[in-house]
N, C-alpha and C positions, 0 to 999 in steps of 0.2 A: 414385503419386498424389503431385503437386506441390501442396503445402498453402501458402497465402497468407493471413496474418492481416492486418486491417486496422483501423484505428479510424474511428469516425464522429464528427458533431459533437458528440456527447454528452460527449466527453472535457471539454467546458467545465463541465458540470454538477460534475466531480469537482476542479476547481481548489480549491486550490493544489496538492494531491497530484499532478495530472497535469502541472503545469507541468515536472516534472523526470522524468517517466516516460510512455511510452505507457499507455493506460487498461488495457490487458491485463497489465500488470506490477502492477497492484494484487493485494493479497492477499485471499484469502476461505477461512477454514480455513487449512490448513498449506500451501497451492499458491497461486500467482498463476494469474490467469486464462489465462495462456498456457501454464503447465505443465498445467493441466487440458485445453486444446484439443491438447495435444501427444499424447494418447490417440488422436487420430485419425490419427496417422502423424508422420513426421519433416516439421517446418515448415521450408519452404526460404526463403520470402519474408516479410517484414516491412513494413508502411507505417505511417509515422507522420510527425508534423511534421518538416520538414526541421532545425531547429536541434537536434532530439533525434537525429539520425542518428549521429553519430560517438560520442557516449558511449553511446549504446544499443549500437551494435556492439561498442564495447569492453567493455560489461558482460556481453553474451552470450558472448565470446569468453573472458572470465575463467571463465566457467561451462562452458567446454569446448564451446561450440557455434559451431564455426568455418566450417562449411559452408553459410553463410546469406547472404541478401542482404537489405539494408535499402533500401527506396526505389529498387528497379530500374528502369531506363527501360523495360525491356521484361520480359513474362513468358512462360513456356513455351507452346507451342500448346495445351497442356491443363493446366489449373489449376483447382484448387478452392479458392475464397476463403472465408473465415469472419469473421465481425464478430467484433472482439475482445472485446466486451461479454458474449458467449455464455457462460452457465455450463453447461458440458457435462456431462450426467449419463450415466449409463450405458444408460439406454434411448434417449436421443436419439442416443448414439454409435452404437449399433447400427442406429437407423433410418437415419442419414446413410451408414454404409457401405454399407448395402444398396442404398440409392437411387443412390450412386455407381457401383455395378457394374452395375446394371440399365438404367441411363439413360445417353444420350450427353450431353445438356445439361439442365439444369434450374435452377431458382432456388428457395430457400427462404424464405418471408417470414412474417413473425409481426406482425399488428396493422399491417401495411403498412410494416415495417421490413425491410429485407435483412438475413437471417440467415446465408446462404450459397448458394453458386452453383457449379455445374460448368460451366466455359466453354472453348470451343476458338476458337483464333485471332480473339483479340479485344483490342483495344487499349483497356486500362482503366487502366494505371498512373497516368496523370494524375489520373484521378477519385479513385484511392485515395490518392494521396501527399496530396492537398488536402482529403481528407474530404468531396469532392462526392458523397455517397452517394446522396442524393436524386436527383441528376441521372443518376447511373449506373442507379438502380432504373428511372426513366423510360426510359432507352436500352435496357434489357433488356426492358422490356414491349414496346417497339416492333419487337423483333426477333422477336417470335412464339415466344419459348421455352416451355417447359413450367413452369408455376408451382404450387408446392404451398404452401398455408397451413398451418403447424404450430403446435403449442404449444412455444413455447421460452422459457427464462427468461433474459432479458436484463438485465443490470444497468443499474439506470435511475437510482437516487438514492444518494449516499454512505452515507447511514444504513443502507442494506441490508446494507454490509459488516459492521457492528457489529451489527446485529440477528440476522443469520444466521449469525454466527462461530462460537458455540459448537456448534451443531448440525453445521455442516461440519466441524469439528475432530474431532468424535467419529467421523463418517462417514469421514473420510479415514484416521484413525489405526486404527480397527478393521477398515477393508477393505484397507488398503495396508501395513501395518507390522506386524513381529513384534516381541514384548516380551522383552527378555532383561535380566538385571542383570549386565552386564560390567564396569563401573567398580568404584571403592572405595566402599564404604557402612559407614560407622560401626555399630558394635554397637548403640549407643544411637537409631539413628535408627528411626523408626516408619514401617512400609509398610502400609497399607490396600489391600486388592484388589491383592496384589502380581503377580497374574497380567496385570493391565493397566498395569504399570508398566515402562518401558525406562529404563534408565541405561546411556548408550554407553560406549565404550571411552575410557579416560583421564579419565573424570568421576570427581569427588570429592563424596560426600556427608557432610557433617561431623556431628558429635554433635548429637543433639537434633532433627534435622530431621524434619518431618512430611511424608510423602508420601500424599496421601488421593485414591485412585481409584475410591472407591466411587459417585461420579456422573459419571465419565468419564476415560478414560485420561489417563496423565500420560508425556509422551515427552520425556526428556532426552538430547539429542544428545552426541557425543563431545567430551571436554574442557571439559565446563561445571562450575564449581564452584559448589556450593550451601553457603553457609557456616552455621555453626552456628544453631540455633533457627528457622530458616525454616520456615514453613508454605506447602506447596504443594496445592491442589486442582484436581483434574482436571474438565473437560479443561483440559490445560495443554500447551504445547510451548516448549521452550527451545532455542533454535538453538545451533550449535557455538561453542565458545570464550566463551561468556556467563559472567557472574558474578553470582550471585544473593547479596547482601550478608545479614550477620547480622539475624536477626529480621524479616526481609522476609515479607510476606504475598501470596502470588499465589494469587488466588480464581479461580474458574471462568471459563473463556474467555481466560486468558493465553495470548497468542500471540506469543511473544517472538522476534525475529531472531537472526542470528549477531552474535557479539562485542559484545553489548550488556551493561550493567552495570544491575541493577535491584535497588532497596531500597525501603522504605516498602510501600505497599499499592496493588495494582493488580487490576483485575477487568475482565473482559471487554474487552481491549484488542488491537489490532493493531500490532505494533512493528515496523518494518523494521530492518536492520543498522546496526550502529554507533551506537547510542543510549545516552547516558548519564542514567540516573536513579537515581543509587546512594544519595540521601538520603532521609530520611523525607518524607512527602508522599503525596497521593492521586492516581492517575491511572485514571479508569474510564470504560468505554464509549466508547473515543477511539481515533483512528487516528494514527499517529506515523510520519512519514516517516524517511528515513535522516540519519545525522550530526546529531542533536538532542542539545542538552544542557539538561536540565532541572534548575535550582539546587534547592537544599535547601528543603524546605516548598512546593514547587510543587504547586498542586492545581488539578484540572481538575472543576468542578462538573458532576454528571450528573443533577440533579433540581431543579426549580422549587420555590420555597416553596409555590406554589399547588398542587402535584400534577399541573398540568395537562400536556397533551401539548407536546412541544418542537417549536417552529416554528424551521426552518433555511432561509437565504436563499441562493437560486441565481439568479444573474443578475438582481438587484435584486428579486426576488420572495421573499416569505417564504412558505414551504410547511410546512403542518402534516405532521409526520412520523409522527403517529399513535403515537409512542413517548413513554412517561413518562420514560424515563431514556435520556440522550444526552449524550456529553461533547463534547471537542474534536477538530477536524481539523487536525493541525499539520504544516506543510510541511517540506521537507528544510530543514537548516541553520539551524533556528531555535534561539534562545539565550534561557531564562528566568533572570532574577535571583532570589536567595534570597526566599522569601515570595510568590512570584507566584501569584495568584488569577484563574483563567480561568473566567467564566461559563459557564452551560450552551449547547450547541449552537454553539460560535463557531468561526470558521476563522482560523488564523494563517499568514500568507503566508510563502512561501520567505525565509530569512535574516532573517526579523524578530527583533527584540530587545526582550523585553518586562520590564517593571518594575511593581510594585503590583498593582492590580485591573484587569482586563481586561474589559470588559463589551460589547465591540464585536468586530467582524472586523475583523482588522489587516491592511493591505496588506504585500506583499512587500517587503523591504528597508526596513523601517521601524523605528525605535525608538520603542517607545510607553510613555509613563510620564505618563499623564494625571493619575493620583491623587497623583502624586509633584509635580504642579505643571509638568510641562513639555510643550510642544508636540510633537505628532507630527513627528519629524525623519527625513529620509533617511540610511541608513547610507551612509557612504562605501564605495565599491566596493573600493578598494584594501584597507581594514580587512577586509572580507568574505574577500576572496581569502587575505590572510596569515593570518587566523584558520582559516580552512578548511585551508589548508596544513598548518598546525601540528597541527590535529585529525587529519587524515589521517595525517600522519608518526607521530604518537603510537600509531597503530595498524598501522604498518607498510605504509601505503599511499601511493605516489607520486601528487601531482597531476599528470595527464596535461596537455599542451597543450590537447588536446580540451575536457578539463574546466574548465580555466581559461577558454577561449573561451566555453563553454557558460555558465558563471556571467555573464560580460559581457553575453552575448545575453539571458539572463534578466532581467537588469537593464534593459536597453532595452525588452523586451517588457512589462514590468510598470510602467514610468514612466506610463503613462496612469492605471491605478488609483490610484497614489500623489498624482497631480494631482487626482483627483475626490475623493479623501479629506481633502485640504488639507495633504498633508504637506509640509513646509518643507525647503529644503535649507540647508545650512551646519551650523555646530557645535551638537552636542547640548548643552544646558544645563538642569539641574534648579534650579527656582526657588529 
């Protein structure tokens, strides 16, 4: 089975997170959507936006996935294409595999959305690369293929990632992982429901740490350092080489990527790798991209004073999420100054720099400090590149030429959103 994963036009709903990754690289529970789809078999082909191709290939190769092709010009004579928004569960996995064996060609749809298809000798690469999925669906209907309408869960809105995160964490950890205490655990540490706690090799749990897995498992990967007096409640996942600072409070649903530093208080958040949040402050019910630095006392509000449901803006339309608690969606390479406060349900664009109180969605590559008397100002591209290179170097990661070109292209792509927001060019000045 030659499996091909594509993204459709819905990636726009997940900006700014999807400016820097295909939609199937978003995390839900402890896995990305791509990792869930890999349960079908080895994924050979990926389709995404052209400017992401080189950095995405580099990222996959860094994870040991080398026999892959991104945006190939042609596909094999027989290929199984899958929508990257599909949240693959075990029941649907079995159903798809059964249909694949029993049928020559077929198409799966859900509410008139292309979910998956087994195809032979068809030229579809251009449709997939350019997210022309609706056109492709019309083309397939015209070929007289066998269609099946199925119940499939497709990721539709960003807040679903936060809403469903704790439940998926519990399911992923309890069904896929074994729990062992392999690291160094201080005698004064307190472990509740020890059978649902994993401490990886080389990990260190210092004195008076509390690990409470009574409401969900706790999985601490290799070489994690949990400093003294921290309290961690499950479900929680902490990626390799991360550091949890003294007196930190990681509450239910804390989903931490590799090589992160976490302090203060967090609850039900998804944090990609290489994020600094070492200091006091609260980040709750939020999604944070890679290479983000949150200054001391940064807070993301996740509850309105009215206790009403949070409205979230997508493509200019404010949509009721149905959630009473929802924090921020913070793109890659964002920096916040000390004492930054971000209002409920806000989006912070790639490489934005924040000061003071933030009550609006902030465009990418924008310095925002309205409450300090400054106009929104475009970040100098050279400044972003220099800072990012230093950040990556501090974690032992080299900035490749592809990554540098990628940042430059992102700067161009996001120019229109800055113009519409009224971001000025020139030197940033406080009043």
